[in-house]
C-alpha positions in Angstrom: -48.4 241.1 210.3 -46.1 238.7 208.5 -47.8 236.9 205.6 -46.1 233.9 204.0 -47.1 232.4 200.6 -48.8 229.5 202.5 -51.0 232.1 204.3 -52.0 233.6 201.0 -52.7 230.3 199.4 -54.9 229.4 202.4 -56.8 232.7 201.8 -57.5 231.6 198.2 -58.9 228.3 199.3 -62.5 229.5 199.6 -65.2 227.5 201.5 -68.2 226.7 199.3 -71.5 227.4 201.1 -73.7 226.8 198.1 -73.3 226.5 194.3 -72.8 230.2 193.9 -71.9 231.3 197.4 -68.4 231.2 198.9 -66.7 232.3 202.1 -63.1 233.7 202.3 -61.1 234.2 205.4 -59.4 237.6 206.0 -56.0 238.5 207.3 -54.6 241.6 208.9 -52.0 242.3 206.2 -51.7 246.1 206.1 -53.9 247.1 209.1 -57.5 246.7 210.3 -58.8 247.2 206.7 -58.6 244.3 204.2 -55.9 244.7 201.6 -57.7 245.3 198.3 -55.6 242.7 196.4 -56.9 240.0 198.8 -60.5 240.7 197.9 -59.7 240.9 194.1 -58.0 237.6 194.3 -60.7 235.9 196.3 -63.5 237.2 194.0 -61.6 235.9 191.0 -61.4 232.4 192.6 -65.1 232.5 193.5 -66.1 233.4 190.0 -63.8 230.9 188.4 -65.2 228.0 190.5 -68.4 228.4 188.6 -66.7 228.4 185.1 -65.2 225.0 184.4 -62.6 224.7 181.5 -62.4 228.4 180.8 -59.7 230.9 181.8 -60.2 234.5 183.0 -59.0 237.1 180.4 -60.3 240.3 182.2 -61.7 241.5 185.4 -63.0 244.9 186.7 -63.6 245.7 190.3 -65.0 248.6 192.4 -64.2 249.1 196.1 -67.4 250.2 197.7 -66.6 250.2 201.5 -63.6 249.4 203.6 -63.4 245.7 204.5 -62.8 244.5 208.1 -59.7 242.3 208.2 -61.0 240.7 211.4 -64.0 239.1 209.7 -64.6 236.6 206.8 -66.1 237.8 203.5 -69.0 236.3 201.6 -68.8 236.1 197.8 -72.1 235.9 195.9 -71.6 234.8 192.3 -74.1 235.7 189.6 -73.9 233.7 186.4 -74.5 236.5 183.8 -73.9 234.5 180.6 -72.4 231.3 179.3 -71.8 231.6 175.5 -70.1 229.4 173.0 -66.6 230.6 173.9 -67.1 233.3 176.6 -68.6 233.3 180.1 -69.3 236.3 182.3 -69.7 236.4 186.0 -70.5 239.1 188.6 -69.4 238.8 192.2 -70.5 240.9 195.2 -68.4 240.7 198.3 -70.3 241.2 201.6 -69.5 241.8 205.3 -72.2 242.2 207.9 -74.8 242.0 205.2 -73.5 245.0 203.3 -71.6 245.0 200.0 -68.0 246.1 200.2 -66.9 245.2 196.7 -68.4 244.7 193.2 -66.6 242.6 190.7 -67.1 241.3 187.1 -64.9 238.9 185.2 -64.9 237.4 181.7 -63.7 233.9 180.9 -62.6 232.6 177.4 -61.8 229.3 175.8 -58.3 229.1 174.6 -58.1 229.7 170.8 -55.6 230.9 168.2 -55.7 234.2 166.3 -53.6 237.1 165.0 -50.9 238.1 167.6 -48.5 241.1 168.0 -46.8 243.0 170.8 -45.4 246.5 170.7 -44.3 247.0 174.3 -40.8 246.2 175.6 -39.6 246.7 179.2 -35.8 247.0 178.9 -35.6 246.3 182.7 -32.4 245.5 184.6 -31.9 241.9 185.6 -33.6 241.0 188.9 -30.5 239.1 190.1 -28.7 242.4 190.6 -31.4 244.0 192.7 -32.0 243.9 196.4 -35.4 242.8 197.8 -37.8 245.4 199.2 -37.3 244.3 202.9 -33.5 244.7 202.5 -33.8 248.1 201.0 -36.3 249.3 203.6 -34.1 248.0 206.4 -31.1 250.0 205.2 -33.2 253.2 205.2 -34.6 252.5 208.6 -31.4 251.6 210.5 -30.9 255.1 211.8 -34.6 256.1 212.1 -36.0 256.7 215.6 -39.2 254.7 215.3 -41.0 252.2 217.5 -40.1 248.5 217.1 -43.7 247.7 216.3 -43.7 250.2 213.4 -40.3 249.0 212.2 -41.6 245.4 212.2 -44.7 246.5 210.3 -42.6 248.1 207.6 -40.3 245.0 207.4 -43.0 242.4 207.6 -42.7 239.3 205.4 -44.8 239.1 202.3 -46.1 236.2 200.2 -44.5 237.8 197.1 -40.8 238.8 196.9 -40.5 242.3 195.4 -37.3 243.8 194.1 -37.6 247.5 193.3 -35.6 249.0 190.5 -35.4 252.4 192.3 -34.7 252.6 196.0 -37.0 255.0 197.9 -37.0 255.9 201.6 -40.5 254.9 203.0 -40.5 257.7 205.6 -38.8 260.5 203.7 -40.3 260.6 200.2 -38.8 262.8 197.6 -40.7 264.1 194.6 -40.1 261.9 191.6 -41.5 261.1 188.2 -44.7 259.0 188.4 -43.0 255.8 187.4 -42.5 252.7 189.6 -40.8 249.5 188.4 -40.4 246.2 190.3 -39.6 242.6 189.7 -41.8 240.2 191.6 -42.3 236.4 192.2 -44.0 234.2 194.7 -42.0 233.6 197.8 -42.1 229.8 197.4 -43.8 227.0 195.4 -47.3 227.9 194.1 -48.2 224.7 192.4 -49.5 224.3 188.9 -53.1 225.5 189.0 -53.4 228.3 186.4 -56.2 229.9 188.4 -54.0 230.2 191.5 -51.3 231.9 189.5 -53.8 234.4 188.1 -55.2 235.0 191.6 -51.7 235.6 192.9 -51.0 238.2 190.1 -54.4 239.8 190.9 -53.4 240.0 194.5 -50.0 241.6 193.9 -51.2 243.9 191.1 -52.7 246.1 193.8 -49.4 246.5 195.6 -47.6 249.8 194.9 -49.8 250.7 192.0 -51.7 253.6 193.7 -48.4 254.8 195.2 -47.2 255.6 191.7 -49.6 258.6 191.6 -48.2 259.9 194.9 -44.6 260.1 193.7 -44.7 263.5 192.0 -46.1 265.0 195.2 -43.6 263.6 197.7 -46.3 261.8 199.7 -46.9 258.2 200.8 -49.7 256.1 202.3 -48.1 256.8 205.7 -48.9 260.6 205.6 -51.5 261.2 208.2 -52.9 264.3 206.4 -53.7 262.4 203.3 -56.6 260.0 202.6 -55.5 257.5 200.0 -57.7 254.6 198.8 -58.2 252.5 195.7 -61.5 253.2 194.0 -61.5 250.6 191.1 -59.1 248.1 189.6 -59.1 246.5 186.1 -56.8 243.6 185.0 -56.4 241.9 181.6 -54.6 238.6 181.3 -53.0 238.4 177.8 -51.0 235.2 178.2 -50.7 232.4 180.8 -48.8 233.6 183.8 -46.7 231.9 186.5 -45.8 233.7 189.7 -43.0 231.2 190.6 -40.8 232.9 188.1 -39.8 236.5 187.9 -42.3 239.0 186.5 -41.5 242.7 185.7 -44.3 245.2 186.8 -43.9 248.5 185.0 -46.2 251.2 186.5 -46.9 254.8 185.6 -49.4 257.5 186.5 -50.1 259.8 183.5 -52.5 262.1 185.5 -53.9 263.0 188.9 -56.8 265.5 189.1 -60.0 266.1 191.0 -58.6 264.3 194.1 -58.1 261.1 192.0 -54.9 259.5 190.7 -55.0 257.3 187.6 -52.4 254.5 187.4 -51.6 251.9 184.8 -49.2 249.0 184.6 -47.8 246.3 182.3 -46.6 242.9 183.5 -43.9 241.1 181.5 -42.4 237.7 182.0 -38.6 237.2 182.1 -38.7 236.4 178.3 -40.1 239.9 177.7 -43.6 238.8 176.8 -46.4 241.0 177.9 -48.6 238.8 180.1 -51.0 241.3 181.7 -52.1 244.9 181.8 -53.6 246.8 184.8 -55.4 250.1 185.4 -56.5 251.6 188.6 -57.9 254.9 189.9 -57.6 255.9 193.5 -58.6 258.7 195.9 -55.9 261.3 196.8 -57.5 263.7 199.3 -56.3 265.9 202.0 -57.7 264.4 205.2 
C-alpha cells in the first residue's frame, strides 16, 4: 500500500484515552503484519507525551508478537522515574488484550558537556543518486511478475531513500554485509522535534535487518526463510531533522544461532553523527 508522509504523520497523532493510555491507528504498509518501525515510532510518541520539556536520548524495544495491521494498537505508559535531569518511561503495546511490543525510553534535559566524534561517513552526495523506486523499477522492467506484486515493490513511501549500491530485489547476489542509503522525509514535517525523532525511529527499522542477509544472498521475499526483528535500540546524540538529507550507514558484523546482528550510524549532511542504532533479528529456515 502506498504511504505518503501525511499518512505517517497521521499515524503519529495518537489518541489519548487516559493520562497514560494512548491509541494508535495501524496501516497495511508491508503486508498484514504491522511494520516494526511504526510501533517504535508510536511508542516513542506515547512515552514523550508524558514527559514535558525533556527530549528522548535513547530507546530500547522488544518485538514480542506480530502486530495486526488491520487493528489499532493500545499503548500503556508506565512512569518509571522522573529525576532532576532524566526521566524514564516504559510502554507496552497491546492488541486484543495481549502485549505485542515492550519499549523503554530515557529522556534528558538539554545540557552542555565534553564533546567529541570519531566517526566519519565519506558518503557520495545524495544529489547524484537515484531514489529506491527508480532503481527498483529499472530492475523489474523485464521481470515476469504480477502487477499487484510490482505495485507492492514500487509503492510510495513516506521517506525518500536513495541507496548508494543498486541491488536487484528479486535476484540477490552475495555481498559484504554493508548497506548505505541517504534518506529524508518525502515532504514537510513541521518543526516539532519529537515528530522528527519519531520519523527517524520509524525509518531506522527500514533495511537494517536486510544487512545481515546480504552475505547469504537472501532477502525478506525468500519463502523458505523466516526473517523478523527481535529487538531494536536507538540513541539520539544530536537534534535531528528528517526534512534534510541523513546518511544511514549500516553493517552486520555477525550472524549466528539463527540471529543476525546489525548496527547503524546516522549522519546529517554536515557529517555530524546524530544517532546510532542496533538491532538483532531472526534468520531461520522456514
